[in-house]
C-alpha positions as CSV (number, residue, x, y, z in Angstrom):
1,X,101.5,96.1,121.7
2,X,98.3,94.1,121.9
3,X,97.5,91.5,119.4
4,X,94.5,92.3,117.1
5,X,92.1,89.5,116.3
6,X,90.1,90.2,113.1
7,X,87.8,87.2,113.0
8,X,84.7,89.1,114.0
9,X,85.4,92.1,111.8
10,X,86.1,89.8,108.8
11,X,83.0,87.8,109.5
12,X,80.9,91.0,109.6
13,X,82.4,92.3,106.4
14,X,81.8,89.0,104.5
15,X,78.2,88.8,105.8
16,X,77.6,92.3,104.5
17,X,79.2,91.5,101.1
18,X,77.2,88.3,100.7
19,X,74.0,90.0,101.6
20,X,74.6,92.5,98.8
21,X,75.4,89.6,96.4
22,X,72.2,87.8,97.2
23,X,70.4,86.8,94.0
24,X,73.5,86.9,91.8
25,X,74.0,84.0,89.4
26,X,75.9,80.9,90.5
27,X,79.3,81.5,92.2
28,X,78.8,85.2,92.0
29,X,76.6,85.1,95.0
30,X,78.7,83.0,97.4
31,X,82.3,82.7,96.2
32,X,85.3,84.9,95.7
33,X,83.7,86.3,92.5
34,X,81.1,87.9,94.7
35,X,83.6,90.7,95.7
36,X,84.2,91.7,92.1
37,X,80.5,91.5,91.1
38,X,79.3,93.5,94.1
39,X,81.9,96.2,93.3
40,X,80.7,96.2,89.7
41,X,77.1,96.4,90.7
42,X,77.8,99.3,93.1
43,X,79.6,101.2,90.3
44,X,76.8,100.6,87.9
45,X,74.3,101.7,90.5
46,X,76.2,105.0,90.9
47,X,76.3,105.5,87.2
48,X,72.6,104.6,86.9
49,X,71.7,107.4,89.3
50,X,73.4,109.9,87.1
51,X,71.9,108.5,83.9
52,X,68.4,108.6,85.4
53,X,68.7,112.4,85.8
54,X,69.9,112.7,82.2
55,X,67.1,110.5,80.9
56,X,64.3,112.4,82.7
57,X,65.6,115.8,81.5
58,X,65.5,114.5,77.9
59,X,62.0,113.2,78.4
60,X,60.8,116.6,79.8
61,X,62.4,118.4,76.9
62,X,60.7,116.2,74.4
63,X,57.3,116.7,76.1
64,X,57.8,120.5,76.2
65,X,58.8,120.5,72.6
66,X,55.8,118.5,71.4
67,X,53.4,120.7,73.4
68,X,55.1,123.9,72.2
69,X,54.8,122.8,68.6
70,X,51.1,122.0,69.0
71,X,50.8,125.7,70.0
72,X,52.9,126.9,67.0
73,X,56.3,127.5,68.6
74,X,59.6,125.7,68.7
75,X,61.2,124.5,72.0
76,X,64.2,126.8,71.9
77,X,62.1,129.9,71.1
78,X,59.6,128.9,73.8
79,X,62.3,128.6,76.5
80,X,63.9,131.9,75.3
81,X,60.5,133.6,75.5
82,X,59.9,132.3,79.0
83,X,63.2,133.8,80.1
84,X,62.4,137.1,78.6
85,X,59.0,137.1,80.3
86,X,60.7,136.3,83.6
87,X,58.7,133.1,84.1
88,X,60.9,130.8,86.1
89,X,59.4,127.3,85.8
90,X,61.7,124.3,85.6
91,X,61.5,121.8,82.8
92,X,59.9,119.2,85.1
93,X,57.0,121.5,85.9
94,X,56.7,122.6,82.3
95,X,56.5,119.0,81.1
96,X,53.9,118.2,83.8
97,X,51.8,121.2,82.6
98,X,52.2,120.2,79.0
99,X,50.8,116.7,79.8
100,X,48.1,117.4,82.4
101,X,47.0,121.0,81.8
102,X,47.1,122.0,78.1
103,X,45.2,125.3,78.6
104,X,47.7,126.6,81.1
105,X,50.6,125.6,78.9
106,X,48.9,127.4,76.0
107,X,48.7,130.6,78.1
108,X,52.4,130.2,78.9
109,X,53.2,129.9,75.1
110,X,51.2,133.1,74.5
111,X,53.1,134.9,77.2
112,X,56.4,133.7,75.7
113,X,55.3,134.9,72.2
114,X,54.4,138.3,73.6
115,X,57.7,138.6,75.4
116,X,59.7,137.7,72.3
117,X,57.8,140.3,70.2
118,X,58.2,143.2,72.6
């Protein structure tokens, strides 16, 4: 069986690792600690992508709630009324309407109220 020399593969892997660790503090950027801290950074990066989705949904819900209360309705009753009226707008679009176009949002609130009463 042929002998495998790993020098080039190892060199490429280390270059990639140290490129990812660029800017880390002290030995974390160019010593053995770099492996641990790059792995930790990648784990936090993954977690952060999930948290960002959660944070934005919370923000949209808060904006919709504030705008709905200005129009005399609570968030939960507003969302329920939209479902009864068969209006399928996601929370991102509803929050955008609440911030940028108050008149359209007010008409949606009226439609939700009408759907809940009928």
